N, C-alpha and C positions, 0 to 999 in steps of 0.2 A: 734253605729250609731251617727256619729258626725254631728254637725250643720254646714251648708254651707251658704255662702253669695254670692249673685250675683245681677247684674243689669239685668233688664228684661222688655220687653214690654208685656202688657196684651193683650193676644189674645182673651180671652173671659171668661165668668163665667157660670157655670152650677149649678142648684140647688142640694143641698146635705143635706138631713134632714131638720129640721125646721129652724134653724138660720145659717146654714153653706152653703158654696159654694165650688165647685171645681174650682180652679183658674188655667187657662191654660196660660202659659207664654212662650215667646220666650226669652231665657236667653243668656247672653253674654258668659257664661262659660260652660253651661251644656245642650245646645240645647233646645229642647222643654220639658217643665216641666208641670206636672199636680199635683197640691198640694191641699190638703184639708185645707180650711181656716175656722176653727171652730169659730162660733159666729160672722161671718163677717156681718150678717144682724141683729144681736141682737139689741133690742131697747136700751140696755145699752151701746152700742158702740157709742163713741163720734164722730167718723168720718165715712162718707159714704164709701161704697165699691168702689174700683177703677173702672173706666170705661175702656172699650177697647180703645186701642191706647195709654194709659198712660205709661210713663216710671217710673219704680219703683225700689226700693232696697228691695230685698226679702231675708229673712233668712229662712232656711228650713232644714228639715232632711229627708233623703231618704235611706231606707235600700237597700243594694246591691242586685241587681237582681229584684227589685220591680219597677213598673211603676208609682205608686201613693205615693207621699210623704206627709209631713205635714208642713204647713206654720207655722213658729215660729214668724216672725216679718215682717212688711210691712211698707215701707215709700215711699210716692210718691215723685219722683224726679222732674218730669215735666209732665204737662198736655198740650198736643198740642191742641190748640183751633180750628185749621183749619178744622179738620174732623167734628166738631160740629157747624161750622159756616155756612156751605152751604151743600145742598144735593149733589152737584157735588163732593165736596171734600170728603164727607162721602162715596160716592159710590166708588171713586178711592181708598181711604184708606181701605175700606172693602175688595176690590178685592186684594189689596196688601197683607193684613193680611191673607186672605184665602190662597194665594199662598205660602207665607213664612211659614205659619203654617203647610202646607202639606210638604214643602221641609225640614223643620227642623227635625233632628233625635233626639229622646230622649237619654239623657246621653252623647251625643257628643257635643263638643264645637261648639257653634253657632256664633262664632265671626264674620264671613263674613256676614251672614244673618242679624245679629244684627246690624253691622255697616252700612249695606245698608239701613236697616229700619230706623235707626236714621237719615241718610242722606236724605232719601226719605221724612220723616215727617218734617225735618228742612226746606227743600226746598219747600215743599208744604205750610208750614206756611209762609215762606218769600215771595214766588213768585207766588203762586196760581196754580190752576189745569192745566193751559195750558202752563206752563213753560217747555221748552225742558229739563231743568235740572231735573225736576220731572220725566218725562217719561224716561229719560236716565237711571234711576235706574232700570227700568224693563229690559233693555238690559244687565245690570250688573248681574241681577238675572240669566239670561240665562247663562252667562259666569261662574257663580259659580257652576252651574249644568253641566258644560262642554259642553254647547250648544252655538255655535257661529253662529249667523245669519249675513251674509254679505249682505248689501244693496247698496254698493258703486259701483258695476259693475256686469254685467251679468256673471254668472259662466261658460257659454259655449263659448261665443264669445268675452268676455272681453269688451263688449260695456260699456261705462261709465254710471254712475248712473242715469243721466238725461234720459236715454233710458229704464231704468228698468220699467217693468209693472206688474210683478208677483214675488211671492216668492214660491219656492218649499219647502214645509214644511219638507219633509223627509230628504232633503239634507241641509236645512238651508241656502239656497243660492238664489240669485236673478236671474231673467230671463228677457230678453228683449222680445218684441213682436214677433220677428223672431224665437226665440228659445223656446217659451213656448209650442208649439205644442207637444202633447203627454205626458205632465207632468200632470197627473191626480190629483195630490195633490196641484197644484199651486193655490195660492190665489192672487187675484188682489190687487195691492197697488196703492193708489192715494194720491198725495200730499206729498209723502216722498222724491222723488228724486230731484226735483229742489232745487238748492242751497246746495246740499249735505246733506239735512235734514235726509235722511235715514242712510247715513254713520255716521252722528252726533250722532244718537240714539244708534248706535252699536259700536262706537269708545270707547276705554278704557279711553280716556281723557275726563274730565268733560266739557260739553259745556257751553257757556255763558248763565247764568240763565235768562237774560232779553229777550232772543230769545223765541218767542211763537210759538207753534204748531197751525196749523189750525185744525178745527174740523175734516175735512176729513183726514188729515194726522194722527191725533191721533186715529181715528177710524180704519184706515188701520193698524197702528202699533199694536193696541190692538188685532185686529183679528189675525195678524201674531203671536204675543206673545202667545195668548191663544191657538191657534192651535198647536204651538210648544210644550208647556208644556203638552198639552193633549196627543200628539203623542209620544214625547220622554220621558216624565217623568211620564205619567199616572196620571196627576193631572188635574181635571176638576172642577175648582172653581164654587161653586153654585152662587156666586155673579156676575158672568159675565153678566147674563141677566139684572140684576139691573144696572150694569155699562153702558151697551149699551142703555137702556131705559132712563137713567138719563143724560148721556153726549151726546149721539148721536141721541136721540129721535127716536129710532127704536126698534123693537122687537129684543131681544138678542139671537136669535137662532145661534148656533155654525155653523161655516162653515164646511161642510162635508169634511173629509180627510180620506184616507184609513188607516186601522188599521196597527200598526207596527207589 
């Protein structure tokens, strides 16, 4: 059982015996990891346990075929202050980490999810909750899962994005008002189309970070994203209600979509 080393984001911690924790990580090289961190909360320990969202360097051992390893060393590389600076940033980061934690596969390289998470937190730190560059990372998460949502034109009549009014979740495509009839899984979108904002969020190219989303546009995009991961990936993040209540000041009930 050799010792491994990896960079990782802290997804969360769970109690394990009196002074130990189970550390859940999204690692750059090994996907999702669960490691027993012995003595992490011991009074003799000079440094506090790492908080969620922190970027760490973790040394660990994990037997082949086992899901639970042992933490050997831990060094904090970076603490992102944004999620702890406002409840809005905390809600958005919590939702992100719920999603990537569910997407990550134990034992398999998590490079794409890790890289997107680093970019998401870096942009959140630099530009704030409403920057289009922050929300763009959610579109890239869908692409990593092989889900491509087009918001730049109607999928049926090719009407340009400014005429788009709904998104068909099962097909991952936009619809205009004339073509939405009969699409039972279609979600309304508001504030995404003008100026190509919807296309910007789903384009592979990084958008200008200084561009800001309106609250309405962010709410529409969050609803489409959440419905898409629920339907196509079977992921239903518990923090979605908290996200809606915090950022959009509304109850966070999910939009009903037919089961896949």
